[in-house]
FIBABA-99207 format. One line per field, with one value per residue: chain; residue number from 1; x, y, z of N, C-alpha, C in turn; residue in one letter. Coordinates in Angstrom, 1 decimal. Layout:
! residues N
unit = (A,...) .
pos = (NUM,...) .
n.X = (X,...) .
n.Y = (Y,...) .
n.Z = (Z,...) .
ca.X = (X,...) .
ca.Y = (Y,...) .
ca.Z = (Z,...) .
c.X = (X,...) .
c.Y = (Y,...) .
c.Z = (Z,...) .
code = (A,...) .
***
This chain:
! residues 185
unit = (A,A,A,A,A,A,A,A,A,A,A,A,A,A,A,A,A,A,A,A,A,A,A,A,A,A,A,A,A,A,A,A,A,A,A,A,A,A,A,A,A,A,A,A,A,A,A,A,A,A,A,A,A,A,A,A,A,A,A,A,A,A,A,A,A,A,A,A,A,A,A,A,A,A,A,A,A,A,A,A,A,A,A,A,A,A,A,A,A,A,A,A,A,A,A,A,A,A,A,A,A,A,A,A,A,A,A,A,A,A,A,A,A,A,A,A,A,A,A,A,A,A,A,A,A,A,A,A,A,A,A,A,A,A,A,A,A,A,A,A,A,A,A,A,A,A,A,A,A,A,A,A,A,A,A,A,A,A,A,A,A,A,A,A,A,A,A,A,A,A,A,A,A,A,A,A,A,A,A,A,A,A,A,A,A) .
pos = (1,2,3,4,5,6,7,8,9,10,11,12,13,14,15,16,17,18,19,20,21,22,23,24,25,26,27,28,29,30,31,32,33,34,35,36,37,38,39,40,41,42,43,44,45,46,47,48,49,50,51,52,53,54,55,56,57,58,59,60,61,62,63,64,65,66,67,68,69,70,71,72,73,74,75,76,77,78,79,80,81,82,83,84,85,86,87,88,89,90,91,92,93,94,95,96,97,98,99,100,101,102,103,104,105,106,107,108,109,110,111,112,113,114,115,116,117,118,119,120,121,122,123,124,125,126,127,128,129,130,131,132,133,134,135,136,137,138,139,140,141,142,143,144,145,146,147,148,149,150,151,152,153,154,155,156,157,158,159,160,161,162,163,164,165,166,167,168,169,170,171,172,173,174,175,176,177,178,179,180,181,182,183,184,185) .
n.X = (37.1,36.8,34.7,33.0,33.1,32.5,29.6,29.3,28.9,26.8,25.0,24.9,24.2,21.6,20.4,20.4,18.8,16.1,16.1,15.9,13.7,11.6,11.5,10.8,7.9,7.1,7.6,5.0,3.1,2.4,2.2,-0.4,-2.1,-2.1,-3.6,-5.8,-6.3,-7.1,-9.7,-11.3,-12.1,-13.1,-15.2,-16.7,-16.9,-18.2,-20.5,-21.7,-22.2,-24.7,-26.6,-25.9,-26.4,-29.1,-30.0,-29.2,-30.3,-32.8,-32.8,-31.4,-32.9,-32.3,-29.7,-29.1,-27.5,-25.0,-25.3,-25.8,-23.5,-21.6,-22.9,-22.5,-19.7,-19.3,-20.7,-18.9,-16.4,-17.3,-17.5,-14.7,-12.0,-8.9,-6.2,-5.0,-7.3,-9.2,-7.9,-7.9,-10.7,-11.3,-10.2,-11.8,-14.0,-13.3,-13.0,-15.6,-16.7,-15.9,-16.4,-19.3,-19.1,-18.5,-20.8,-22.4,-22.5,-23.9,-26.3,-27.4,-29.5,-29.3,-26.9,-27.3,-28.9,-29.4,-28.9,-27.4,-25.3,-24.5,-23.8,-21.5,-20.0,-18.9,-18.3,-15.9,-14.7,-14.2,-13.2,-10.5,-9.6,-9.4,-7.2,-5.0,-4.5,-3.9,-1.7,0.0,-0.2,1.2,3.7,4.1,4.3,6.3,7.9,7.9,8.4,10.8,12.2,11.7,13.4,15.9,19.4,20.4,17.9,16.4,16.9,15.9,13.6,12.3,12.7,10.4,8.7,7.7,6.2,6.0,4.5,1.7,1.0,-1.3,-2.4,-3.3,-5.0,-7.0,-7.1,-5.0,-4.6,-5.8,-4.6,-2.7,-4.2,-5.5,-7.8,-11.3,-13.1,-16.8,-18.7) .
n.Y = (-29.7,-29.1,-30.1,-28.7,-26.2,-26.4,-26.7,-24.2,-22.7,-24.0,-23.4,-20.5,-20.1,-21.5,-19.4,-17.0,-17.9,-18.2,-15.5,-14.0,-15.5,-14.9,-11.7,-11.4,-12.6,-10.9,-8.1,-9.3,-9.4,-6.7,-5.7,-6.9,-5.8,-3.3,-3.7,-3.7,-1.6,0.1,-1.5,-1.0,1.3,0.7,-0.6,1.4,3.0,1.1,0.7,3.7,3.8,2.1,4.3,6.8,5.3,5.0,7.7,8.6,7.6,8.3,10.6,9.8,7.6,6.2,5.7,3.4,1.3,2.5,2.7,0.1,-1.5,0.1,-1.1,-3.6,-3.9,-3.3,-5.2,-7.2,-6.4,-6.5,-9.4,-10.3,-12.0,-12.3,-10.6,-9.8,-10.3,-8.6,-6.3,-6.2,-6.2,-3.8,-1.5,-2.5,-1.3,0.8,2.3,2.2,3.8,6.1,6.4,6.7,9.6,10.9,10.1,12.0,14.4,15.3,16.2,18.6,19.2,17.4,17.7,19.5,18.7,18.4,15.9,14.4,16.2,15.6,13.1,12.9,14.6,12.7,10.5,11.2,12.5,9.7,8.7,10.4,9.3,6.4,6.6,7.3,5.5,3.8,4.7,3.9,1.0,0.3,1.4,-0.5,-3.1,-2.7,-2.5,-5.4,-6.7,-5.8,-7.4,-9.9,-10.1,-9.5,-10.6,-12.2,-13.1,-13.6,-16.2,-17.8,-16.8,-18.4,-20.8,-20.9,-20.2,-17.9,-15.2,-12.6,-9.8,-7.9,-4.5,-2.1,-0.5,2.3,0.9,0.8,3.4,4.8,5.6,8.1,9.7,11.8,13.5,16.9,18.2,18.3,21.5,22.5,25.2) .
n.Z = (34.1,31.7,31.3,33.3,31.9,29.3,30.6,31.7,29.6,28.0,30.1,29.8,27.5,27.3,29.2,27.3,25.6,26.2,27.5,25.3,24.2,26.3,25.5,23.1,23.6,25.0,23.6,21.3,23.1,23.7,21.2,21.0,23.3,22.1,20.2,21.3,22.2,20.0,19.6,20.7,20.5,17.8,18.0,19.0,16.9,15.7,16.5,16.4,13.8,12.4,13.3,11.9,9.7,9.4,9.7,7.2,5.4,5.2,3.4,1.6,-0.7,-3.1,-2.8,-2.1,-2.4,-1.9,1.2,2.0,1.2,3.5,6.0,4.9,5.2,7.7,9.3,7.9,9.6,12.3,12.9,11.7,13.3,14.0,14.5,11.6,9.9,11.2,10.8,7.7,7.4,8.9,7.0,5.3,5.9,6.0,3.4,2.8,4.1,3.4,0.7,1.5,2.3,0.2,-1.6,0.1,-0.4,-2.4,-0.6,0.4,2.5,4.0,5.0,6.8,8.7,12.2,13.8,12.0,11.9,14.9,14.8,12.4,13.8,16.2,15.0,13.9,15.7,16.9,14.2,14.5,17.2,16.2,14.9,16.4,18.2,16.1,15.1,17.6,17.5,14.7,15.7,17.8,16.2,14.5,16.5,17.1,15.0,14.3,17.0,16.0,13.9,14.2,14.7,17.0,17.8,15.9,14.9,17.2,17.2,14.4,15.4,17.3,16.4,16.0,14.1,11.1,12.0,10.4,9.5,10.3,8.2,6.1,3.8,1.1,1.8,1.0,-1.6,-1.6,0.3,0.0,-2.1,-2.2,-0.3,-1.1,-0.9,-0.7,-0.5) .
ca.X = (37.7,36.3,33.3,32.8,33.4,31.0,28.4,28.9,28.7,25.4,23.9,25.0,23.6,20.1,19.9,19.9,17.6,14.9,15.8,15.6,12.3,10.7,11.6,9.6,6.7,6.6,6.9,4.1,1.8,2.8,1.4,-1.9,-2.6,-2.0,-4.4,-6.6,-6.7,-7.5,-10.7,-12.3,-12.5,-14.1,-16.1,-17.5,-17.3,-19.1,-22.1,-22.2,-22.4,-26.4,-27.1,-25.8,-26.8,-30.3,-30.1,-29.4,-31.5,-34.2,-32.6,-31.0,-33.5,-32.0,-28.9,-29.1,-26.1,-23.9,-25.5,-25.5,-21.5,-21.4,-23.7,-22.2,-18.5,-19.3,-20.7,-17.6,-15.5,-17.4,-17.4,-13.6,-11.7,-7.8,-5.5,-5.3,-8.7,-9.5,-6.9,-8.6,-12.4,-11.5,-9.6,-12.7,-15.1,-12.9,-13.3,-17.1,-17.4,-15.2,-17.8,-20.8,-18.9,-18.7,-22.2,-23.5,-22.0,-25.7,-27.3,-27.3,-30.4,-29.0,-25.7,-27.8,-29.6,-28.5,-28.8,-26.6,-24.1,-24.0,-23.1,-20.6,-18.9,-19.0,-17.4,-14.8,-13.6,-13.8,-11.8,-8.9,-9.0,-8.5,-5.7,-3.6,-4.4,-3.2,0.1,1.2,-0.1,2.0,5.0,4.6,4.4,7.5,9.1,7.8,9.1,12.5,12.7,11.8,13.8,17.5,20.3,20.5,16.4,15.6,17.1,15.1,12.3,12.2,12.6,9.6,7.5,7.3,6.3,5.9,3.2,1.1,0.9,-2.6,-1.8,-4.6,-5.5,-7.5,-7.6,-3.8,-4.9,-6.8,-4.1,-1.9,-5.0,-5.9,-9.2,-12.1,-13.8,-17.0,-19.6) .
ca.Y = (-28.5,-29.1,-30.0,-27.0,-24.9,-27.1,-26.8,-22.4,-22.9,-24.6,-22.3,-19.3,-19.7,-21.4,-18.2,-15.7,-17.9,-17.9,-14.1,-13.8,-15.9,-13.5,-10.4,-11.7,-12.7,-9.3,-7.8,-9.6,-8.9,-5.0,-5.6,-7.2,-4.9,-2.2,-3.6,-4.1,-0.3,0.2,-2.5,0.1,2.8,0.2,-1.0,2.8,3.3,-0.5,1.4,4.6,3.6,1.9,5.2,7.3,4.9,5.1,9.0,9.3,6.8,9.1,11.7,9.4,6.6,6.2,5.8,1.5,0.4,3.0,2.3,-1.5,-1.5,0.4,-2.5,-5.1,-4.1,-3.0,-6.3,-8.1,-5.9,-7.0,-10.7,-10.3,-12.4,-12.4,-8.8,-9.6,-10.3,-7.1,-4.8,-6.3,-6.0,-2.2,-1.2,-2.2,-0.5,2.8,2.5,2.2,5.0,7.3,6.2,7.6,10.8,11.6,10.5,12.9,16.0,15.8,16.1,19.9,19.3,16.3,18.4,20.6,18.2,18.4,14.2,13.7,16.7,15.2,11.6,13.3,15.0,11.5,9.5,11.9,11.6,8.1,8.2,10.5,8.1,5.2,7.1,7.8,3.9,2.8,4.8,3.2,-0.1,0.3,1.2,-2.2,-4.1,-2.6,-3.2,-6.9,-7.0,-5.8,-7.7,-11.2,-10.4,-9.2,-11.6,-13.9,-13.3,-14.3,-18.0,-18.5,-16.8,-19.3,-22.0,-20.7,-20.4,-16.4,-14.7,-11.3,-8.9,-7.0,-3.0,-1.6,0.8,2.9,0.2,1.8,5.1,5.3,6.4,9.5,10.3,12.4,14.0,17.8,17.9,19.2,22.2,23.5,26.1) .
ca.Z = (33.8,30.1,31.6,34.1,30.9,29.2,31.5,31.9,27.9,27.6,30.9,29.2,25.8,27.5,29.7,26.3,24.9,27.6,27.3,23.6,23.9,26.9,25.2,22.1,23.9,25.7,22.2,20.9,24.1,23.7,19.9,20.7,23.8,21.6,19.2,22.0,22.4,18.7,19.3,21.8,19.4,16.2,18.7,19.1,15.3,15.1,17.7,15.4,11.9,12.1,13.7,11.2,8.7,9.8,9.8,6.2,4.5,4.7,2.4,0.4,-0.8,-4.1,-2.6,-1.2,-2.4,-0.9,2.2,1.9,1.5,4.9,6.8,4.6,5.9,9.6,9.5,8.0,10.8,13.7,12.5,12.2,14.6,14.3,14.2,10.6,9.7,11.8,9.9,6.3,7.5,9.0,5.8,4.0,6.1,6.1,2.5,2.4,5.0,2.5,0.1,2.2,2.4,-1.3,-1.7,1.1,-1.2,-3.2,-0.2,1.5,3.6,5.5,5.5,8.0,9.9,13.4,14.3,11.1,12.6,16.0,14.5,12.3,15.0,17.1,14.0,12.9,17.1,17.1,13.6,15.3,18.8,15.9,14.1,17.1,18.4,14.8,15.2,18.5,17.4,14.7,16.9,18.6,15.3,14.2,17.8,17.2,14.1,14.6,17.7,15.7,12.8,13.9,15.2,17.3,18.6,14.5,15.1,18.7,16.6,14.0,16.6,18.4,15.3,16.0,12.4,11.2,12.0,10.0,10.2,10.1,7.3,5.6,3.1,0.1,1.8,0.9,-3.0,-1.6,1.2,-1.0,-2.5,-1.6,0.4,-1.8,0.1,-1.2,0.1) .
c.X = (37.2,35.0,32.8,32.5,32.2,29.7,28.0,28.5,27.1,24.7,23.9,24.3,22.1,19.3,19.9,19.0,16.4,15.0,15.6,13.7,11.2,10.6,10.4,8.0,6.1,5.8,5.3,3.1,1.6,1.7,-0.1,-2.5,-2.3,-2.9,-6.3,-7.7,-7.9,-9.2,-11.8,-12.6,-13.3,-15.1,-17.0,-17.8,-18.9,-20.8,-22.8,-22.5,-24.2,-27.0,-27.3,-26.6,-28.8,-30.9,-30.1,-30.2,-33.0,-34.2,-32.1,-31.5,-32.5,-30.7,-28.0,-28.0,-24.7,-24.0,-25.1,-24.0,-21.1,-21.8,-23.3,-20.7,-18.7,-19.6,-19.7,-16.7,-16.0,-17.5,-15.8,-12.7,-10.0,-7.4,-5.9,-6.3,-9.6,-8.8,-7.8,-10.0,-12.0,-11.2,-10.8,-14.1,-14.4,-12.9,-15.4,-17.2,-17.0,-16.3,-19.4,-20.6,-18.9,-19.9,-23.0,-23.2,-23.3,-26.4,-27.4,-28.1,-29.9,-28.0,-26.2,-28.5,-28.9,-28.3,-27.4,-25.3,-23.4,-23.2,-21.7,-19.5,-18.4,-17.9,-16.0,-14.2,-13.3,-12.7,-10.1,-8.7,-8.4,-7.2,-4.6,-3.8,-3.3,-1.7,0.7,0.9,0.9,3.6,5.6,4.6,5.4,8.5,9.4,8.5,10.2,13.1,12.6,12.9,15.8,18.2,20.8,19.1,15.8,15.9,16.1,13.8,11.7,12.1,10.9,8.3,6.8,7.3,5.9,4.7,2.8,0.7,-0.9,-2.3,-3.1,-5.5,-6.1,-7.5,-6.3,-4.0,-5.4,-5.9,-3.2,-2.8,-5.6,-7.1,-9.9,-13.0,-15.0,-17.9,-20.8) .
c.Y = (-28.6,-29.1,-28.8,-26.0,-25.3,-26.4,-25.4,-22.5,-22.9,-23.6,-21.1,-19.0,-20.5,-20.5,-16.9,-16.3,-17.8,-16.3,-13.6,-13.9,-14.8,-12.4,-10.1,-11.9,-11.3,-8.1,-8.0,-9.6,-7.7,-5.1,-5.8,-6.5,-3.6,-2.0,-3.8,-2.5,0.1,-0.8,-1.6,1.1,1.9,-0.4,0.4,3.2,2.0,0.5,2.6,4.8,3.3,3.7,6.5,6.8,5.0,6.8,9.6,8.1,7.4,9.9,11.0,7.7,6.0,5.9,4.2,1.0,0.8,2.1,0.8,-1.6,-0.8,-0.4,-3.3,-5.0,-3.8,-4.5,-7.5,-7.4,-6.2,-8.8,-11.0,-11.0,-12.1,-11.2,-9.1,-9.1,-9.0,-6.3,-4.8,-5.5,-3.8,-1.1,-1.4,-1.5,1.1,3.6,2.5,3.6,6.3,7.0,6.9,8.9,11.4,11.2,11.7,14.4,16.4,16.1,17.5,20.2,18.2,16.7,19.1,20.2,18.1,17.1,14.1,14.5,16.1,13.8,11.7,13.3,13.9,10.5,10.1,12.0,10.7,8.0,9.2,9.9,7.0,5.4,6.9,6.4,3.5,2.9,3.8,1.3,-0.4,0.3,-0.3,-3.2,-4.0,-3.1,-4.8,-6.9,-7.0,-6.8,-9.1,-11.1,-9.7,-10.6,-11.4,-14.2,-14.3,-15.8,-18.4,-17.9,-17.8,-20.9,-22.4,-20.5,-19.0,-15.5,-13.3,-10.9,-8.0,-5.7,-2.8,-0.4,1.3,2.1,1.1,2.9,5.7,5.8,8.0,10.4,11.7,13.5,15.2,17.5,19.1,20.1,23.1,24.1,26.2) .
c.Z = (32.6,30.3,32.1,32.9,30.1,29.5,31.6,30.6,27.7,29.2,30.8,28.2,26.5,28.4,28.6,25.6,25.3,27.4,26.4,23.8,24.5,26.4,24.1,22.4,24.6,24.7,21.4,21.7,23.8,22.6,20.1,21.7,22.9,20.2,19.8,22.6,20.9,18.4,19.9,20.9,18.3,16.8,18.9,17.9,15.0,15.0,16.6,14.1,11.9,12.6,12.5,9.9,8.2,8.9,8.0,5.0,4.5,3.4,1.7,-0.6,-1.9,-3.8,-1.9,-1.4,-1.5,0.4,2.4,2.2,2.6,5.8,6.2,5.4,7.2,9.9,9.6,9.3,11.9,13.5,12.6,13.6,14.8,14.1,12.8,10.2,9.7,10.8,8.4,6.7,8.3,8.1,5.2,4.6,5.9,4.9,1.7,2.8,3.9,1.0,-0.5,1.9,0.9,-1.8,-1.3,0.4,-2.0,-1.7,1.0,2.4,4.6,6.0,7.2,9.0,11.0,13.8,13.2,11.8,13.2,15.6,13.5,13.0,15.8,16.0,13.7,14.4,17.4,16.1,13.7,16.4,17.5,15.0,15.3,17.8,17.7,15.2,16.4,18.3,16.3,15.0,17.1,17.4,14.9,15.4,17.4,16.4,13.7,15.6,17.3,14.2,12.7,14.6,16.4,17.3,17.3,14.6,16.4,17.5,15.8,14.6,17.6,17.5,15.9,14.2,12.6,11.0,10.9,10.4,9.8,9.7,7.0,4.6,1.8,0.7,1.5,-0.4,-3.1,-0.3,0.7,-1.8,-2.0,-1.1,-0.3,-0.9,-0.6,-0.3,-0.3) .
code = (M,V,T,I,I,S,L,V,V,V,V,V,L,L,L,V,V,I,G,L,Y,N,S,M,V,G,L,R,N,N,R,E,N,A,F,A,D,I,D,V,Q,L,K,Q,R,H,D,L,I,P,N,L,V,E,T,V,K,G,Y,M,K,H,E,A,S,T,L,Q,A,V,T,D,A,R,S,G,A,M,N,A,R,T,I,D,E,K,V,A,A,E,N,K,L,G,S,A,L,Q,G,L,K,V,S,L,E,S,Y,P,D,L,K,A,N,Q,N,F,L,K,L,Q,E,E,I,S,D,V,E,N,K,I,A,A,S,R,R,F,F,N,S,A,T,K,E,Y,N,T,G,I,Q,T,F,P,A,N,V,I,A,G,M,F,N,F,Q,S,A,V,F,F,D,L,G,A,E,R,E,T,V,G,Q,T,P,K,V,Q,F) .
***
C-alpha cells in the first residue's frame, strides 16, 4: 500500500513539473512571438531611414554628425541578434532619430518638402505600430516573468534555467516623455 501511495505521489509531482515546464515554454514562446511582431515594424523603419537620411542630406550639409549617428544606430539595430541586443540597439536608434528631429527644426524649407513630409508620415506610422507592438511584447514579457517567478514554478524555472526577461522600454526617450511637446509655427 505504501508503495502505491509513493508511486501516486511521484506521478502527481512529475505531472506538476511537466505542466509547469510546458507552461513556461509557452510563455517564453509567446514573448518571442510578440517580439517577432516588433521585428517586422523595426525592419520597415530600418528600410525607411536611408530614404529619410538622403532627403535630409541635401538640406543639412553641416549636420553630418547627426546623420551619421542615425546611420550608425540603424546599422547597430540591424546587426543585433538577440532580443536583449535588439532592445538596446532600438533604444539607441530611437534616441538618434529624436536628435534628428530636433536638428530638423532649423530647416523650414525641408519641412515643406513633399518627399520629406511623406517619409515623416510613413515613419510616424511605423513608430505608432512599433509602440503598439511594444505594448503587446511587454505584456507577454510580464506574463513570462510572473510565470517563472511565482511559486512553485520558480523552482522548476531554476532547474531548467529559465531567466527573467527584459522589457522593451523607452530607454533614453524616458527623459523626454514627461516634457510637454514644443509647437512652433
